[in-house]
C-alpha positions as CSV (number, residue, x, y, z in Angstrom):
1,Q,-21.6,-56.4,-47.8
2,L,-20.2,-59.0,-50.1
3,Q,-18.9,-62.1,-48.4
4,L,-17.3,-65.3,-49.5
5,V,-16.8,-68.3,-47.2
6,E,-14.7,-71.3,-48.1
7,S,-15.1,-74.7,-46.5
8,G,-14.2,-78.3,-47.2
9,G,-10.4,-78.2,-46.7
10,G,-8.5,-80.7,-44.6
11,L,-5.9,-83.4,-44.6
12,V,-6.1,-86.0,-47.4
13,Q,-3.8,-88.8,-48.5
14,P,-2.0,-88.7,-51.8
15,G,-4.4,-89.9,-54.5
16,G,-7.4,-88.7,-52.6
17,T,-10.3,-86.4,-53.4
18,L,-11.7,-83.3,-51.8
19,R,-14.6,-81.0,-52.6
20,L,-14.3,-77.4,-51.6
21,S,-17.2,-75.0,-51.3
22,C,-17.5,-71.3,-51.6
23,T,-20.7,-69.7,-50.4
24,T,-21.4,-66.1,-51.3
25,S,-23.7,-63.5,-49.8
26,G,-24.5,-59.9,-50.4
27,F,-24.6,-59.8,-54.1
28,T,-27.5,-57.7,-55.5
29,S,-27.6,-59.3,-58.9
30,D,-26.4,-62.6,-60.5
31,A,-23.9,-60.9,-62.8
32,Y,-20.7,-62.0,-61.3
33,A,-17.9,-64.5,-61.6
34,I,-16.3,-66.7,-59.0
35,G,-12.8,-68.0,-59.2
36,W,-10.7,-70.5,-57.2
37,F,-7.1,-69.9,-56.4
38,R,-4.4,-71.4,-54.2
39,Q,-1.3,-70.2,-52.5
40,A,1.4,-72.5,-51.2
41,P,4.0,-71.4,-48.6
42,G,6.6,-69.2,-50.3
43,K,4.8,-69.2,-53.6
44,E,2.6,-66.7,-55.4
45,R,-1.1,-67.0,-55.6
46,E,-2.1,-69.0,-58.6
47,G,-5.4,-69.3,-60.4
48,I,-7.2,-72.7,-60.8
49,S,-10.6,-72.2,-62.4
50,C,-13.5,-69.9,-62.6
51,V,-17.2,-69.9,-63.4
52,N,-19.6,-67.2,-64.6
53,R,-22.6,-67.3,-62.3
54,R,-25.1,-66.2,-64.9
55,S,-23.9,-68.0,-68.1
56,G,-22.3,-71.0,-66.4
57,T,-19.2,-70.6,-68.6
58,T,-16.1,-72.1,-67.0
59,N,-12.4,-71.6,-67.5
60,Y,-9.4,-73.6,-66.2
61,V,-5.7,-73.0,-66.2
62,D,-3.9,-75.8,-68.1
63,S,-2.5,-77.4,-65.0
64,A,-5.9,-77.9,-63.5
65,K,-7.6,-79.5,-66.5
66,G,-8.4,-83.2,-65.9
67,R,-8.1,-83.2,-62.1
68,F,-10.1,-80.2,-60.9
69,T,-13.8,-79.5,-61.7
70,I,-15.7,-76.3,-60.9
71,S,-19.4,-76.3,-60.6
72,K,-22.1,-74.1,-59.1
73,D,-25.5,-74.4,-57.3
74,N,-27.2,-71.0,-57.8
75,A,-30.0,-71.9,-55.4
76,K,-27.4,-72.3,-52.7
77,N,-25.2,-69.4,-53.8
78,T,-22.3,-71.9,-53.7
79,V,-19.5,-72.8,-56.1
80,Y,-17.6,-76.0,-55.7
81,L,-14.2,-77.2,-56.6
82,Q,-13.9,-80.9,-56.9
83,M,-10.3,-82.0,-56.7
84,T,-9.1,-85.5,-57.6
85,S,-5.8,-87.4,-57.6
86,L,-4.4,-85.0,-55.1
87,N,-0.6,-85.0,-54.5
88,P,1.6,-83.2,-52.0
89,E,2.2,-80.4,-54.5
90,D,-1.5,-79.5,-54.1
91,T,-0.9,-78.5,-50.5
92,A,-1.9,-74.9,-50.2
93,V,-4.5,-72.4,-48.8
94,Y,-7.3,-72.4,-51.3
95,H,-9.3,-69.2,-51.8
96,C,-12.4,-68.3,-53.7
97,A,-12.9,-64.8,-55.0
98,A,-15.6,-62.8,-56.8
99,V,-16.0,-60.0,-59.3
100,E,-19.1,-58.2,-60.4
101,W,-19.1,-58.9,-64.2
102,L,-21.6,-58.4,-67.0
103,G,-19.7,-60.5,-69.5
104,A,-20.5,-64.1,-70.2
105,A,-17.0,-65.5,-69.6
106,C,-14.6,-65.4,-66.7
107,S,-10.8,-65.3,-66.1
108,P,-8.8,-67.5,-63.7
109,R,-6.3,-64.6,-63.3
110,P,-6.2,-63.4,-59.6
111,G,-6.0,-59.7,-60.6
112,F,-9.5,-60.0,-62.2
113,Y,-11.2,-60.4,-58.8
114,H,-12.2,-57.8,-56.2
115,Y,-13.6,-59.8,-53.3
116,W,-11.8,-62.6,-51.5
117,G,-12.6,-65.2,-48.9
118,Q,-10.3,-66.1,-46.0
119,G,-9.3,-69.4,-47.5
120,T,-9.3,-73.0,-46.5
121,Q,-6.2,-75.2,-45.9
122,V,-5.7,-78.3,-48.0
123,T,-2.9,-80.6,-46.9
124,V,-2.0,-83.6,-48.9
125,S,0.2,-86.0,-46.9
126,S,0.5,-89.6,-45.9
């Protein structure tokens, strides 16, 4: 079965950097997209970025541009989210998600995705 496992979360000081990882298993082809999302307490889940596994095309929501970078290592079946200049408003549970997709692009919209990981907590605090 399809599985996604996030790692790399933790406690970081304001201004700091973290790299999250999303490792997938169970896919029978390389035609899928991976997205990163977050959900803060009391708030709706919001999209951050996505990458198309086959084409490498990426997409970001406007608020993520400049601070967050998505990348992938196909050999490791892993997608990364590099986060810089973190601030307390970035505190949330970060999830990755996947959708089997034959297109070349991807969408950072949560409703686009079918399979979700359990999430990893990111806390930005001094």
